[in-house]
C-alpha positions in Angstrom: 56.6 195.6 61.3 60.2 195.6 62.0 61.2 195.1 65.7 64.2 195.1 68.0 65.6 192.0 69.6 67.6 192.1 72.7 69.6 189.3 74.0 70.1 188.9 77.6 69.1 192.0 79.4 69.2 191.3 83.0 66.6 193.8 84.2 63.9 196.0 82.6 62.6 198.7 85.0 60.2 200.9 83.4 58.6 202.7 86.5 59.3 206.6 85.8 59.4 207.1 82.2 56.6 208.8 80.3 54.8 207.2 77.5 57.1 208.9 74.7 60.2 207.5 76.5 58.7 204.0 76.6 57.9 204.4 72.7 61.7 205.3 72.1 62.9 202.1 74.1 63.0 200.0 71.2 64.7 202.4 68.8 67.3 203.8 71.2 67.9 202.3 74.6 67.7 198.8 73.4 70.2 199.3 70.6 73.0 200.1 73.2 72.3 196.3 74.4 73.2 195.1 70.7 69.8 195.1 69.4 69.0 193.7 65.8 66.2 194.0 63.4 63.9 190.9 63.1 60.7 190.2 61.3 58.3 189.2 64.2 55.9 192.0 65.4 57.1 194.2 68.3 60.3 194.0 70.0 61.5 191.0 71.7 63.0 191.6 75.2 64.8 188.6 76.7 64.6 189.9 80.2 64.0 187.8 83.2 62.9 190.7 85.6 60.3 193.2 84.5 59.1 196.1 86.6 56.4 198.5 85.4 54.1 201.4 86.5 50.4 200.6 85.7 50.3 203.5 83.3 52.9 201.7 81.1 51.3 198.1 81.1 49.1 198.4 78.0 51.8 200.1 75.7 54.7 197.7 76.8 52.7 194.7 76.7 51.8 195.4 73.2 55.4 195.2 72.1 57.3 192.9 74.3 57.4 189.2 74.1 57.1 188.0 77.5 58.3 184.4 77.4 61.6 184.9 79.2 60.0 186.9 82.1 60.6 185.2 85.5 59.8 188.3 87.8 56.8 190.3 87.0 56.0 193.5 89.0 53.3 196.2 88.4 52.9 199.1 90.7 50.0 201.6 90.9 47.4 199.6 89.6 44.0 201.8 89.8 41.5 200.9 87.2 40.0 197.5 85.9 41.5 197.7 82.5 45.0 198.0 84.2 44.4 195.2 86.3 43.0 193.1 83.4 46.1 193.9 81.2 48.5 193.1 83.8 46.9 189.6 84.7 46.4 188.8 81.0 50.0 189.3 80.4 51.0 186.6 82.7 49.4 184.0 80.3 52.3 184.9 78.2 55.0 184.1 80.7 55.4 180.4 80.9 58.1 180.4 83.3 56.9 183.1 85.7 58.2 182.4 89.2 57.5 185.9 91.0 54.3 187.8 90.4 53.5 191.1 92.2 50.4 193.2 91.4 50.2 196.4 93.6 47.2 198.4 94.0 47.2 202.1 94.0 46.0 203.7 97.6 43.1 205.6 95.9 42.3 202.9 93.2 39.0 202.8 91.3 36.6 200.4 92.9 35.4 197.4 90.9 31.8 196.4 89.6 30.3 192.9 90.3 31.1 192.2 86.7 34.6 193.4 86.7 35.5 191.5 89.8 34.4 188.4 88.4 36.1 188.8 84.9 39.4 189.8 86.9 39.0 186.8 89.1 38.7 184.4 86.0 42.0 185.6 84.5 44.0 185.8 87.7 42.7 182.4 88.7 44.4 181.0 85.6 47.5 183.2 86.2 48.2 181.6 89.7 47.9 178.2 88.4 51.4 178.4 86.7 53.5 175.5 87.9 56.5 177.6 87.9 55.2 180.2 90.2 56.9 180.3 93.6 55.9 183.8 95.1 52.6 185.6 94.6 51.5 189.0 96.0 48.0 190.1 95.0 46.5 193.4 96.1 42.8 193.1 95.6 40.9 196.3 94.6 37.7 197.6 96.7 34.1 196.7 95.8 32.2 199.4 94.1 29.1 200.1 96.5 30.9 198.4 99.4 27.9 197.0 101.1 25.5 194.2 100.5 25.3 192.2 97.3 28.1 194.2 95.8 30.5 193.3 98.8 29.4 189.7 99.0 30.0 189.2 95.1 33.2 190.9 95.3 34.3 188.7 98.1 33.2 185.6 96.1 35.3 186.7 93.1 38.3 187.1 95.5 37.7 183.8 97.1 37.7 182.2 93.5 41.3 183.5 93.1 42.6 182.2 96.6 41.0 178.9 96.0 42.9 178.7 92.5 46.1 179.7 94.4 45.4 177.1 96.9 45.6 174.5 94.1 49.1 175.4 93.4 51.1 173.5 95.9 54.4 174.8 94.6 54.3 178.2 96.3 57.0 179.3 98.5 55.5 182.8 99.5 51.9 183.9 99.3 50.9 187.6 100.0 47.2 188.1 100.2 45.9 191.7 101.0 42.5 193.0 101.7 40.9 189.5 102.6 37.8 189.5 104.4 38.8 188.2 107.7 35.1 187.9 108.9 34.3 185.2 106.6 34.6 181.8 107.8 34.8 180.4 104.4 38.2 182.6 103.8 39.7 181.8 107.2 39.1 177.9 106.1 40.4 178.5 102.7 43.6 179.8 104.2 44.1 177.2 106.5 44.0 174.6 103.9 46.2 176.6 101.8 48.9 176.5 104.5 48.0 172.8 105.1 48.7 171.6 101.5 51.7 174.0 100.6 54.7 172.0 102.4 57.3 174.4 100.9 55.6 177.6 102.2 58.0 179.9 103.6 56.3 183.3 103.7 52.4 184.2 104.5 51.3 187.7 104.4 47.7 188.3 105.4 47.8 192.2 105.6 44.6 194.1 105.3 44.5 197.9 104.6 40.5 197.9 104.8 38.8 198.8 108.2 35.5 197.8 106.8 36.0 194.2 107.4 35.1 192.4 110.7 38.0 190.8 112.6 37.9 187.1 112.4 36.5 184.9 115.2 39.7 183.9 117.5 38.8 180.0 117.1 38.8 180.7 113.4 42.2 182.3 113.4 43.5 179.3 115.4 42.9 177.1 112.4 45.4 178.9 110.5 48.1 179.0 113.2 47.6 175.2 113.8 48.1 174.5 110.1 51.3 176.4 110.0 52.8 174.4 112.9 52.0 171.1 111.3 54.7 171.5 108.5 56.9 174.2 110.1 58.6 175.3 107.1 57.5 179.0 107.7 60.0 181.8 107.9 57.9 184.9 107.6 54.5 185.7 108.8 52.4 188.7 108.8 48.8 188.5 110.3 46.6 191.2 109.1 44.9 194.3 110.4 41.8 194.5 113.2 43.3 191.8 115.5 42.8 192.1 119.2 44.4 190.7 122.2 41.9 187.7 122.1 43.2 186.8 118.6 46.8 187.0 119.9 45.9 184.8 122.8 44.3 182.3 120.5 47.2 181.8 118.3 50.2 182.4 120.5 50.7 178.8 121.7 50.9 177.9 118.0 53.4 180.9 117.2 55.5 180.0 119.9 56.0 176.4 118.4 57.0 177.9 115.1 60.8 177.5 115.9 62.0 178.1 112.3 60.1 181.4 112.3 62.4 184.3 111.4 60.2 187.3 110.9 56.9 188.1 112.4 55.0 191.2 111.6 51.7 192.5 113.2 51.8 195.9 111.4 48.7 197.9 111.3 46.9 196.1 114.1 46.0 199.0 116.2 44.0 197.1 119.0 46.5 194.2 119.4 47.7 195.2 123.0 44.8 197.5 124.0 42.9 195.0 126.2 43.7 194.7 129.9 45.0 191.0 130.2 47.6 191.9 133.1 51.5 192.3 132.6 52.0 188.6 132.9 50.6 187.8 129.2 52.1 184.9 127.7 54.8 185.4 125.1 53.3 185.4 121.4 56.6 184.2 119.6 59.4 181.7 120.0 62.8 182.9 121.5 64.4 182.2 118.3 62.6 185.1 116.5 64.9 187.5 114.7 62.7 190.1 113.3 59.5 191.7 114.6 57.4 194.5 113.0 55.0 196.4 115.3 54.4 199.6 113.4 51.1 201.3 113.5 50.1 199.0 116.7 48.7 202.0 118.9 51.5 201.2 121.4 52.3 204.2 123.7 50.7 204.1 127.1 52.3 202.5 130.2 49.8 199.5 130.4 50.1 198.6 126.6 53.8 198.9 126.9 53.9 196.5 129.9 52.0 193.9 128.0 54.3 194.0 125.2 57.4 194.2 127.2 56.5 190.8 128.8 57.0 189.1 125.5 60.0 191.3 124.2 62.0 190.1 127.2 62.0 186.5 125.9 63.1 187.3 122.6 66.7 187.1 123.2 67.8 186.4 119.7 66.0 189.3 118.3 68.1 191.3 115.6 65.5 193.9 114.1 62.6 195.6 115.8 60.4 198.2 114.1 57.9 200.2 116.1 57.2 203.2 113.8 54.2 205.3 114.0 53.2 204.6 117.6 52.5 207.6 119.8 54.9 206.7 122.6 54.5 208.2 126.0 57.6 208.6 128.1 56.8 206.0 130.8 55.7 203.5 128.2 58.9 204.0 126.2 61.1 203.7 129.2 59.3 200.4 130.0 60.1 199.1 126.4 63.9 200.2 126.8 64.0 198.2 130.0 62.4 195.2 128.2 65.1 195.6 125.6 67.9 195.2 128.1 67.3 191.5 127.8 67.6 191.5 124.1 71.6 191.6 123.6 71.6 190.7 119.9 69.7 193.8 118.6 71.1 195.2 115.4 68.2 197.3 113.9 65.8 199.7 115.8 63.2 201.7 114.1 61.4 204.4 116.1 60.2 206.8 113.3 57.1 209.1 114.1 56.9 207.8 117.7 56.1 211.3 119.2 59.4 211.0 121.1 60.3 214.3 123.0 63.4 215.9 124.6 62.4 213.7 128.0 63.1 210.4 126.0 66.7 211.2 125.3 68.0 209.6 128.3 66.3 206.7 127.8 67.4 206.5 124.0 71.0 207.0 125.4 70.5 203.9 127.6 69.1 202.1 124.7 72.1 202.9 122.5 74.7 202.3 125.1 73.1 198.9 125.9 73.3 197.7 122.4 76.9 198.3 121.2 76.4 196.2 118.1 73.6 198.5 116.7 74.0 198.8 112.9 70.8 200.7 111.9 68.9 203.3 113.9 65.8 205.2 112.6 64.7 208.4 114.9 63.1 210.5 112.1 60.1 212.6 112.6 60.4 212.8 116.4 60.8 216.0 118.4 63.9 215.9 120.2 64.6 219.7 119.6 67.8 221.0 121.5 68.3 217.4 123.5 68.9 215.8 120.1 72.8 216.8 120.5 72.9 214.6 123.5 72.6 211.5 121.3 75.8 212.3 119.3 78.1 211.0 122.0 76.6 207.6 122.6 76.3 207.1 119.0 79.9 207.7 118.5 80.5 204.5 120.6 78.9 202.3 117.8 81.6 200.7 116.2 79.2 198.7 113.8 76.8 201.6 112.9 76.1 201.7 109.2 72.8 204.0 109.1 71.5 206.7 111.3 68.3 208.6 110.3 67.3 211.7 112.3 65.3 214.7 111.4 64.7 218.1 112.9 68.4 219.0 113.8 69.7 222.6 113.9 72.6 223.6 111.8 74.8 223.4 115.2 73.3 219.9 115.9 74.4 218.7 112.5 77.9 220.0 113.1 78.0 218.2 116.3 77.0 215.0 114.9 79.5 215.5 112.1 82.4 216.0 114.8 81.1 213.0 116.8 80.4 210.3 114.1 81.6 212.0 110.9 84.6 209.7 110.7 82.3 206.9 110.3 80.6 208.0 107.0 81.9 209.3 103.8 81.6 213.2 103.5 79.6 214.4 100.4 76.6 216.3 99.6 75.0 219.6 101.1 71.2 218.9 102.3 72.5 215.7 103.8 75.8 215.8 105.8 76.9 212.5 104.3 75.6 210.8 101.5 75.6 207.0 101.2 78.5 205.2 99.8 78.4 201.4 100.0 75.8 200.6 102.7 77.1 203.6 105.3 74.9 206.7 105.5 73.7 209.4 107.7 70.6 211.6 107.1 69.4 214.6 108.9 66.2 214.9 106.8 64.5 211.4 107.6 65.3 210.3 104.1 68.6 208.8 102.8 69.4 210.5 99.5 
């Protein structure tokens, strides 16, 4: 079978083509890159970056020689066969440095046999000595309880144990780990302890069926992080509560090299009454904080958070999307941010902010003249939204503003106030992006 040979294509992104289009890839698209006929089976693609949708994995894997791939990303994995094909493909990537396998939100669950066979392949894949970054989203167990859950978690543990043996890792993302298992917690603590080059650790869990960890067990991980201190990014998973935060806060404050901290998805993190003088949970040198979906809204919750926010004097980026903010709680957060002078990015998407919050928003904007990015989409400002145009005009460094729900008259008002800061083009969006500057009135930059 003849094939196409493509020298030095920088990136192959096959995420939106249908199967017929992928089939034409070797015969048409690649010819534009100087393809030539050779005698080996399939077509050889010398491409260091390969991104695929799961539906194309089996087709493309049958026709691409993968020895040049350094970055391999597969999105929307939903079946066992897709997982196996993607995982098996890594066996032919001796120089693989970044591996990301993303699970579809409603993926099919795995039987016990399927979980163990997948674990066997992935355990080999993560042992690749060139691998530096690994993100594995683990599918749900079929049945979800009893023996099925236990065996499924045992298979996942096998992959984690193999991953712990590869000490060259710089970034590890483990999704949907059973936090309630002391064995898993100990394994992650050992993994952190042995990976002296580790710079990013993501332990996010989408599943609410797992029990939260024992606070003392979680302290093991945070203590291990402190010992070598190279960590730059940390995301601690779902279902954590105030007791967990207090258990690891002393260690987190000692991570002075930590740049980004995320608690996204922990909806009970600030819900318990520990008083307004709770100890800060991060070093004052922290630059990025993600508190999306943390159920931050009432006055008491915001007061507990504000106590820590005031200490983060180096913070540049704060994301608090999908929190149902009450007016008094939001005012408390704005008051705390007055002590954070270096803020460059603020995201308040879908925070139930109404007309009454506009004066506090004006205070926030005028108090941070170096703001570059503001996301206010999916809120209900209504007629009061026009009052934000004038303070936004004073932001000389503004690069992106996202706001939704404006009337035609309000769009014109924004155009008059800050239109000179953005290139004018397009219809649905008043100004479309050029370079890195944009304004969107629909909540989505187009």
